[in-house]
N, C-alpha and C positions, 0 to 999 in steps of 0.2 A: 683513765689513769687512776690508780689507787690513791687514797688519801695519804698513805705512808710515802709513796713515791713522790707525790706532789710536795709533801712536806720536806723531803730530802732536797728536792730541786730548789724550793724557796730558801731553804737554809743555805745551800751552796751559793745561791745568788746573793743572799744577804752577806755571807762571808766575803764573797768577791768584791762587793760594793764597799764593805768595811775596809778590806785590804787596800782597795784602790784609793779610798779616802785617806787612809793612813800614809800611803806612799806620797800622795800629793801634799799632805800636811807636813811631812818630814822633809820635803824638798826645799832647798838643796842641802845635802848632807856635808858637803865639802866644797872647796873652791871649784869654780867652773872654768872651762876652756871655751873661748869664743874664737873660732877659726875664721880669720878674715881673709877673703879671697883677693888680697891686695898687698903690695909692698907698703912699708911705712910711708906715710905722706900722701897716699892715694885717697880718692873719695871714699871708697869702701872702708879704708882704715880709719879715716876721720870719724865716720859715722859709728864704726865699731867701738872706738874709744869713748865717744860720747855716751853710747848706750851702755858700755861696760861700766863706766863710772856711775851712771844712774842706777843700774841693777845691783852693783856692789853695795851702794847705799841702802837699797831697798831690801836686799836679801841678807845682808850681814855676812856674806861670803864673798871673797874676792873673785871677780870675773876677769880672767887673764886673757888678753888679746894675743892670739897666736897667728902671726902673719905668714900665710902660705900662698905667695903669688905664683903665677905660671899657668899656662894652658887655658887661659880665659876662665879661670875659676875651677877647672877640672880637678886640679890637685887638691884644693881645699874641700871641694864637694866630695871627692872620693874618701878623704880622711874622715869626714863626718858620716858618710854613708856606712863606713865600716867600723865606726866607733861603738863602744858599748852603749846600747840604746837605753840609757837611764836618765837622759836629759842634762848630764853634766858636760857633754860636748855639744856645742851648738855651732852653727855656721852663720856668718853674716856675709851674704852674697848679693850681688846686684842682679839686674835683669839678665845678665850673662848666663845665669843658670837655665834660663828658658831658651837660649840660643843653642846650647851644647848638643841636644839631640839631633838638630838639623845640620850641624856643622861637622860632627865627628861620627864615623861609622862604627868605631869599636871603643865606645866608652867603657870604663871599668865599672860602671854602675848604670842603673836605669832610673832616671829622674822620677818617672811616674811611680815606680815600684819601691825604690830604696830611700827616698827623701820625702819629708812632709814639710809644708810651710806652716810655721807656727804663727807668725804675724808679718804682714807687709808693713814695714816701718814707715816709709814715706817715699816721695819722689823728689827728684832734683834735676833741673836742666844742666847741661854742660855749657861750658864757655868755648867758643871758637876764637882762638887767639893766634897771633903771628909774632915772629921775632921782629923787634923794632926796625931792623935793617931792611925789612921787606917793604917796598914802596907801595903799600896799599893802605887805605883808610876805611874800606867797607867790604862787605861780602861780595858785592858786585865787582869791585876792583880786584879782589882775589880771584874770582872766577875768570875775569878777563885776562889777568896775568897768567893764570894756569893754562888757558887756551892758547895764549901767545907763546908760551914756553912749555910745551907738552913734555912730561917726563922729567922735568928739571926740579920741581918742587917736591919736598919730602914732608910727610906728616908723621908725628909720633903717636904711638898708642901704648897702653900699659900692657900689651901682650896680644897675641893672636886670639881672635874670637872674643876678646873682652869688649866691654861697653864702648870704650873709646875707639876700638877698631871698627865695630859695627856702625857707630855714629859717623866715623870717617868714611867708611865705604858707602853709606847711604848718601853722604854729601857728594862723594865722587860720582856716584851713579846719577843722582838727581841733577847735578850740574853738568854732567857729561864731560868731565875733564880727566886728564891723565896726570895723576899725582902718585907718588911712590909711598907705600906704607912701610914704616920702619918700626917694628915692634920692640919694646923694651920689657924688662922683667919688673913690671909694675908702673903705675902712674907717676910715682916719685921720680924714678930714673928717666922716664920719658919727659917729665917737666924739666928736669936738669938739662936734658939734651936741647930742649927748646930755649932755655935760658942761655945756654952756651952757643947757640947758633948751629948746632949739629943738624938740626931740622928747622924748617921755616914755619911749620904749622903745628898747632897742638889743639887737641880737643880733650877737655878734662872737666872735672866738677867745679862748680862755682867756688867752693871752699879751697880748692887747690890753686886755681889760676887767678882768681880775682885779687888776692893780696899782691901778687907779682904785677898785675896790670896797674894797680894803684900806685906802685912805686916806679912804674915806667920800664920794668924789666921785660915785659911783653906788652903787645898791643891787643887788647880785647876788642873784637869786632862785633860780636853778637852772642846771645844765648841761643841754645839749640831747641828749646822747648816750644810748645804751641803758644805760650804766652810769656810775657816778660816776668823776670824773677823779682820778688820783693827784696831780695838781697842785693840786686843791682838794677833798679828800675830805669837807670839811665841807658842801659844797653838794650838795643832793639833785638827782636828775634831774627834768626837767619832769614826767615820768610819775609820779614819787613825790610831787611837790609839788602835784598838783591837776589834771593833764591826762593821764589814762591813754591809752595808745595812741600817744603822741607820742615819736619818737626821731629825732634828726638828728645824724649824725656826718659830719664833713668830712674828705676825704682829699686829699692833695697828691702830685703826681707831677712827674717831670722828663720833658720831651718834646723831640722834634727833628723836623725836616723828614723826610718819609717816605723820600726818596731818599738819605738819609745812608747811607754804606756800612755794612753790617752789622758789619764788623770794627771800625769806630769806635763804633757804638752798643753793641756787645758790650764793648768796652774801657771805655766810660763806665759801663755797667751794673756791670761787675766792680769798678771803682774806687769807685763810690758805695756799693756793697754792703760793700766793705771799710771804708769810712768809717762806715757805719751800725752796724757791729759794734764800733767803737772805744768804749771805756768813757767817754772824755771827751765824745765826740759824743752818746752816749746821755744823758749827764748834762745837756748843753746843751739838747737837745731836750725832755727831760722837764721842765725848768724852764718851758718854754712849753706844757706839757700835751700834747706830741706823743708818741704811741706809734709807734715806728718799725716799718716793715714790710720793705721791700726785696724781693728776689726776682729771678727770672730775667727776661730781656727778653721771652721768650715768655709767661710767666705775667702779666707786667705788661700786655701787650697784650690778653690774654684778659680780664683784670680790667676794662680800659677798655671793651671791647666789651660786656661784661655790664652795666656801669654805664650805658652809652648806652641799652641796651634797657630797663633798670629805670626810669630816669628818664623815658623817653618815656612809659611806662605811667603813672607817678605824675602827670606833668604833664597828660596827657590826662584822667585820671580826676578830678583836682582842678580842672581848668579853669583852670590857671595860664597867663597870657599875658604876653609881653614888652610893656612899656608904651611 
């Protein structure tokens, strides 16, 4: 290669790097949209609003939460995948984003091709709760009642193929019981149904159900995770309370359209990680039962791909289908 040609390539590379740096330095240029794959009041919505408040403070631009429930997060993810890829439209989605490829044959997007994970924010166990009128005090009691009355008990979810649906189906399969799934348009409406006695069983985030449990409006039986939650240390795990082998933790992440410049996704990743290390942020999230994770852009995407593979296997072996 001639010296002149080499010089032109180095100049082009230098200009590209300079432009990339300028793009990242100027981000964000205007208010941002954080699409939350949840109705208001759901676990994803609670985390989206906590994060939006912190990032608004950090960026000096308003981060507006746009609730788009439905389809187990498919609607919200599709909006983000098709948005202008400049980092001003982000997605706050749960583990449900890794279920979708295995549950739906005709998705309007390809998770592996059209979406990138910017940061895995944290994990949160769900709470398994029942309406106070149900004569059960433990998970073992609930399983025994469901076996004695097959098909008569109903559990609420925030929508087909969402986290609460998958958690409920794993509970059904693990316990070998016949309970009826009743999907709602978001965790908030599902929780309202549980409070009103329309359904007898609910599975939702610690931040969603625990306040109602503490006022006696629902009876919390256990947390779904592999270990007890610091937000509710008095609650046993489902495995401890009568169903060995069951564990279901939900993680949440921030995502963007795949063609978003890496300089921008790198900037967002760095800024979110800075926020997640802030003592006040840790305190705010801990109150909702969220253990913060963070991590690099590369590690977050490896995590997403591993979760897609894991849940494809779980869904196939459990025979779970989108309704």
